[in-house]
matplotlib code that plots the C-alpha trace (Angstrom):
import matplotlib.pyplot as plt

x = [0.0, 2.9, 4.1, 0.7, 0.7, 4.1, 2.8, -0.5, 0.1, -3.3, -5.9, -8.7, -7.0, -7.2, -4.5, -4.6, -3.7, -0.8, 0.7, 0.5, 2.2, 5.0, 5.4, 5.6, 8.2, 10.3, 9.9, 11.4, 14.7, 17.1, 18.8, 15.5, 14.5, 17.9, 17.4, 13.9, 15.1, 17.8, 15.5, 12.9, 15.5, 17.2, 13.8, 13.1, 13.7, 15.7, 18.3, 18.6, 19.0, 21.6, 23.6, 23.3, 24.6, 27.3, 28.7, 28.6, 30.5, 32.9, 33.6, 33.8, 35.4, 37.4, 39.1, 40.7, 40.3, 37.3, 36.4, 38.4, 37.4, 33.8, 33.5, 34.7, 32.3, 29.3, 30.0, 30.2, 27.0, 25.3, 26.3, 24.9, 21.7, 21.0, 21.3, 18.7, 16.4, 16.6, 15.9, 12.8, 11.7, 12.1, 10.1, 7.3, 7.5, 7.2, 4.2, 2.6, 3.2, 1.8, -1.2, -1.8, -1.4, -3.9, -6.4, -6.1, -6.8, -9.7, -11.2, -10.8, -12.6, -15.4, -15.7, -15.9, -18.7, -20.5, -20.4, -21.8, -24.6, -25.4, -25.7, -27.9, -30.2, -30.4, -31.4, -34.0, -35.5, -35.6, -37.5, -39.9, -40.5, -41.2, -43.7, -45.5, -45.5, -46.9, -47.8, -51.5, -52.3, -53.2, -56.4, -55.9, -56.6, -59.7]
y = [0.0, 2.3, 2.0, 3.0, 6.1, 7.0, 6.5, 8.4, 11.2, 12.8, 11.3, 9.6, 9.7, 6.3, 5.0, 2.5, -0.9, -1.2, 2.1, 0.9, -2.4, -0.7, 2.0, -0.6, -2.6, 0.6, 1.6, -1.8, -1.1, 1.4, 1.9, 2.8, 5.1, 7.0, 7.1, 8.4, 11.1, 12.3, 12.3, 14.3, 16.8, 17.0, 17.8, 20.7, 24.5, 24.2, 22.1, 25.0, 27.6, 25.6, 25.2, 28.8, 29.9, 27.2, 27.8, 31.6, 31.4, 29.0, 31.1, 34.4, 33.6, 30.3, 30.0, 32.5, 30.2, 28.0, 26.8, 23.6, 22.3, 23.6, 21.8, 18.6, 18.9, 19.8, 17.0, 14.4, 15.8, 15.6, 11.9, 11.1, 13.2, 11.5, 8.2, 9.3, 10.5, 7.0, 5.5, 7.7, 6.7, 3.0, 3.6, 5.2, 2.4, -0.2, 1.6, 1.8, -1.9, -2.9, -0.7, -2.2, -5.7, -5.0, -3.3, -6.2, -8.7, -6.7, -6.4, -10.1, -10.9, -8.5, -10.0, -13.5, -12.3, -10.5, -13.6, -15.7, -13.2, -13.0, -16.8, -16.9, -14.2, -16.1, -19.3, -17.5, -15.8, -19.1, -20.7, -17.8, -17.8, -21.5, -21.1, -17.9, -18.7, -22.3, -23.3, -24.0, -27.7, -29.3, -31.2, -34.9, -36.5, -38.6]
z = [0.0, 0.7, -3.0, -4.2, -2.0, -3.4, -6.9, -6.4, -4.0, -4.7, -2.4, -4.3, -7.7, -9.5, -11.7, -14.5, -13.0, -15.5, -14.3, -10.7, -11.5, -13.4, -10.8, -8.0, -10.0, -10.5, -6.8, -5.8, -7.7, -6.2, -9.5, -11.2, -8.4, -8.7, -12.5, -12.1, -9.7, -12.0, -15.0, -13.0, -11.9, -15.4, -16.9, -14.6, -14.8, -11.6, -13.6, -16.1, -13.4, -11.5, -14.7, -15.7, -12.3, -12.1, -15.6, -15.2, -11.9, -13.4, -16.5, -14.7, -11.4, -11.4, -14.8, -17.1, -20.1, -19.3, -22.8, -23.1, -19.7, -20.1, -23.4, -21.9, -18.9, -21.1, -23.5, -20.7, -19.2, -22.5, -22.8, -19.4, -19.8, -23.2, -21.4, -18.7, -21.5, -23.0, -19.6, -19.3, -22.8, -21.8, -18.7, -20.8, -23.3, -20.5, -19.1, -22.6, -23.2, -19.8, -20.4, -23.9, -22.5, -19.7, -22.1, -24.5, -21.8, -20.5, -24.0, -24.6, -21.4, -22.4, -25.8, -24.2, -21.8, -24.6, -26.8, -23.9, -23.3, -27.0, -27.2, -24.0, -25.4, -28.7, -26.9, -24.8, -27.8, -29.6, -26.7, -26.3, -30.1, -30.0, -27.1, -28.4, -32.1, -32.0, -35.5, -36.0, -35.7, -39.0, -39.1, -39.1, -42.5, -42.3]

ax = plt.figure().add_subplot(projection="3d")
ax.plot(x, y, z, "-o")
ax.set_aspect("equal")
plt.show()
């Protein structure tokens, strides 16, 4: 129940069962929790502000010629951030696949139930028709 609360912080908000299952699986893995946290931070404006301040201070205060080192740092950061973007895309793909699988299973169950109901209705209509629409009896040949 604790994982579900972490997944759905808003009280009363319902989530798709596939989302809950994927979120619980991700919450169980420390690596995935760390990756989710980094991805969440890297996709925020706070990330942009921190970098603007850090790079400005670096270029203006700490180094006279910051460009070679700055280029190296920014390139390495881009490599890691692109990896975290791919992790986020994989997470989204896993959720979409789980949702599609769940929806397919649900629709198959509904189709099965609807088929059974249709057959039962057909049988009842056939029985009612046989009782209500009794053919007139033919006079016996003398």
